[in-house]
C-alpha positions in Angstrom: 140.3 105.8 76.2 140.3 109.0 74.3 141.6 109.6 70.8 142.0 113.4 70.4 142.0 115.0 67.0 139.2 112.9 65.4 136.7 114.9 63.3 133.9 114.0 65.6 135.9 114.4 68.8 135.5 111.9 71.5 132.7 110.1 69.7 134.9 108.9 66.8 137.6 108.2 69.4 135.4 105.7 71.0 134.5 104.3 67.6 138.2 103.6 67.0 138.7 102.1 70.4 135.7 99.9 69.9 137.2 98.4 66.9 140.0 97.3 69.2 142.8 96.5 66.8 146.2 96.8 67.9 152.3 95.8 65.2 155.4 94.2 65.0 156.8 91.6 62.6 159.6 89.2 62.6 160.2 86.3 60.3 161.0 82.8 61.4 164.2 81.1 60.4 163.8 77.6 59.1 166.0 74.9 60.4 166.8 71.4 59.2 167.3 70.1 62.7 165.7 66.7 63.2 163.1 66.7 66.0 160.9 64.0 67.6 157.9 62.8 65.7 155.7 62.7 68.9 152.8 65.2 69.1 153.5 68.4 71.1 150.9 69.3 73.8 150.8 71.8 76.5 152.7 70.9 79.7 154.0 72.8 82.8 156.4 75.7 82.2 157.3 79.2 83.5 158.2 82.0 81.1 158.4 85.7 80.8 157.4 87.5 77.6 157.6 90.9 75.9 154.7 92.0 73.7 154.3 94.9 71.4 151.0 96.1 69.9 150.6 98.9 67.4 147.9 100.1 65.1 146.8 102.8 62.7 143.2 103.9 62.7 141.8 106.0 59.8 138.4 107.7 60.1 136.7 109.8 57.4 134.0 112.4 58.1 132.8 115.3 56.1 135.5 114.7 53.4 138.2 114.9 56.0 140.4 111.9 57.0 142.0 111.6 60.4 144.7 109.1 61.2 145.7 108.0 64.7 148.7 105.8 65.5 148.7 104.0 68.8 151.1 101.6 70.5 152.0 99.8 73.7 154.8 97.5 75.0 154.1 95.2 77.9 155.7 92.4 79.8 153.9 89.4 81.3 155.0 86.3 83.2 153.1 83.0 82.8 153.2 80.0 85.2 151.6 76.8 84.0 151.5 74.1 86.6 149.9 70.8 87.5 149.3 67.5 85.7 148.9 67.6 81.9 145.3 66.7 82.3 144.4 69.7 84.5 146.9 72.5 84.0 146.5 75.8 86.0 147.7 79.0 84.4 148.7 82.2 86.2 149.4 85.3 84.2 151.0 88.3 85.9 151.2 91.7 84.1 154.7 92.8 85.1 154.7 96.2 83.4 153.4 98.3 80.6 155.9 100.7 78.9 156.4 102.8 75.8 152.7 103.7 75.6 152.4 106.0 72.6 149.9 108.0 70.6 146.4 108.3 71.8 146.9 105.7 74.5 149.3 108.0 76.3 146.7 110.3 77.8 147.0 110.3 81.6 149.0 107.2 81.3 151.0 107.4 84.5 148.3 106.4 86.9 146.9 103.7 84.7 150.4 102.1 84.2 151.0 102.1 87.9 147.7 100.4 88.6 148.3 97.8 85.9 151.6 96.7 87.4 151.3 93.3 89.1 147.8 92.6 87.9 147.2 88.8 88.1 144.9 86.6 86.2 144.2 82.9 86.7 142.5 80.2 84.6 142.6 76.5 83.8 144.6 75.7 80.6 142.6 73.2 78.6 144.5 70.7 76.3 143.3 72.7 73.3 144.8 76.0 74.6 141.6 77.6 75.8 141.8 79.4 79.1 138.7 78.3 81.1 137.3 80.4 83.9 139.6 83.3 83.1 139.4 85.7 86.0 141.2 88.4 87.9 142.5 92.0 87.3 139.7 93.7 89.1 142.1 96.5 90.4 144.3 96.7 87.4 142.7 99.7 85.7 141.8 100.4 82.1 145.1 99.5 80.4 145.3 96.1 82.1 141.6 95.4 81.3 142.1 96.1 77.6 145.2 94.0 77.4 143.4 91.2 79.1 140.5 91.4 76.7 142.6 91.7 73.6 145.5 89.4 74.4 145.6 87.7 77.7 142.3 85.9 77.9 143.2 84.1 74.6 146.9 84.0 75.3 147.6 80.5 74.0 147.1 79.2 70.4 144.3 76.7 70.0 145.6 73.2 69.0 144.0 69.7 68.8 143.3 68.3 72.2 145.4 65.2 71.4 148.4 67.3 70.5 150.0 68.6 67.3 152.6 67.7 64.8 153.7 69.0 61.4 151.1 68.5 58.7 148.1 68.8 61.0 145.2 70.9 59.7 142.0 71.9 61.5 139.4 74.7 61.7 137.3 76.3 64.4 134.9 79.2 65.1 135.6 81.6 68.0 133.0 84.0 69.4 134.0 86.6 72.0 132.5 89.6 73.6 134.5 92.5 75.1 133.9 96.0 76.4 136.3 98.2 74.5 136.3 101.9 74.8 132.9 101.8 76.5 131.4 99.8 73.7 130.2 96.2 74.0 131.8 94.5 71.0 130.8 91.0 69.7 133.4 89.3 67.4 132.9 86.1 65.5 136.0 84.5 63.9 136.2 81.7 61.4 139.7 80.3 61.6 141.8 77.8 59.7 145.0 76.4 61.3 148.1 74.6 59.9 151.1 73.1 61.7 153.7 73.6 59.0 157.2 72.7 60.0 159.9 72.8 62.7 161.7 76.1 62.7 163.5 78.5 65.1 161.8 81.4 66.9 163.7 83.7 69.3 166.5 81.2 69.5 164.4 78.2 70.4 163.3 75.1 68.3 159.7 75.5 67.6 156.7 74.1 65.8 155.3 76.8 63.4 151.5 77.1 63.4 149.8 79.4 60.8 146.3 80.6 61.5 144.2 82.5 59.0 141.0 84.2 60.3 138.1 86.1 58.8 135.9 87.9 61.3 132.9 90.1 61.7 132.1 92.4 64.6 129.4 94.6 65.9 128.8 96.9 68.8 126.8 99.8 70.1 127.2 102.5 72.7 126.6 106.1 73.8 129.1 108.9 73.7 128.7 112.6 74.2 125.0 112.0 74.6 124.7 110.3 71.2 123.8 106.6 70.5 125.8 104.9 67.8 126.4 101.4 66.3 129.5 99.9 64.9 129.7 97.0 62.3 132.6 95.7 60.3 134.7 92.8 59.2 138.4 92.0 58.9 141.1 89.4 58.2 143.9 88.3 60.5 147.0 86.3 59.7 149.0 84.8 62.7 152.1 82.7 63.2 152.4 80.9 66.6 155.3 79.0 67.9 155.4 76.0 70.3 158.4 74.3 71.7 158.6 70.5 71.4 157.8 70.1 75.1 154.6 72.2 74.7 155.9 75.5 76.1 154.5 78.6 74.2 157.2 80.8 72.7 155.1 83.6 71.2 153.5 84.8 68.0 153.5 87.3 65.2 150.2 88.6 63.8 148.7 91.3 61.6 145.3 92.2 60.4 143.2 94.7 58.5 139.6 95.7 59.3 137.0 98.0 57.9 134.0 99.2 59.9 131.1 101.7 59.7 130.0 103.7 62.6 126.4 105.0 62.4 125.2 107.9 64.6 121.6 106.9 65.2 120.0 110.3 65.9 122.2 112.4 63.7 122.1 110.0 60.7 125.8 110.3 60.2 127.9 107.5 58.9 131.7 107.3 59.6 133.9 104.8 57.7 136.8 103.4 59.8 139.8 101.6 58.4 142.3 100.0 60.7 145.5 98.0 60.4 147.0 96.1 63.3 150.0 94.0 64.2 151.2 92.3 67.3 154.3 90.4 68.5 154.9 88.4 71.6 158.2 86.7 72.3 159.6 84.8 75.3 162.5 86.6 76.9 163.4 84.1 79.7 
């Protein structure tokens, strides 16, 4: 991707892309409806979703600050099939629309190649997508959506199921190539299943996840080597139907990073805010 208008041109553009943070917010509506006490766990279902991802990236160099706003809307259909002990998941990227800001450069061809891109994996009882694969011909937009959203599409839950009052923690380590930079991310996460509520018109179990994360990467752009290091915090709200169907999420985070141009000895601070929404539409 390219982010025109940055003080250091395409180099700081890549720095922003490497940070890889992408908005939307809606609040859940609590309900007093009585629901079963049994634990919810993933089970077969088919659903289509609409997702929105937006971000603001601020970079400062030579006492000048440059701000880039980026955004994307996408639609994906998910088919989870098989026995509960061995679910297979197929995710099809139906379309990418409303690409805005710096992501809009030469977007036509990339949107066309992304349409219909398919990914497959085994959905583990805890929500992990094992053996995630596919998308070889989908192009750069499909690849970035897969790395940022699709390969960790489902919220993590206890393997035995989940009910209000459950609390657990985990550590997630991922590696993704974003904007030509290999980025390693390590997240420490705490999860709470809070209450039964309503999300996009469906009864849902509300799961709150708070994460603190660190990341680092390196790359070469316009002939210069650079490194990127930073940290951030992310707050997420996930929603599961009583039968285990995933309804979507709302999330937002803030991150601060430092890009260091090795040979030039230049340091570029980067501040980024991000928010995402995903909601089932049928």
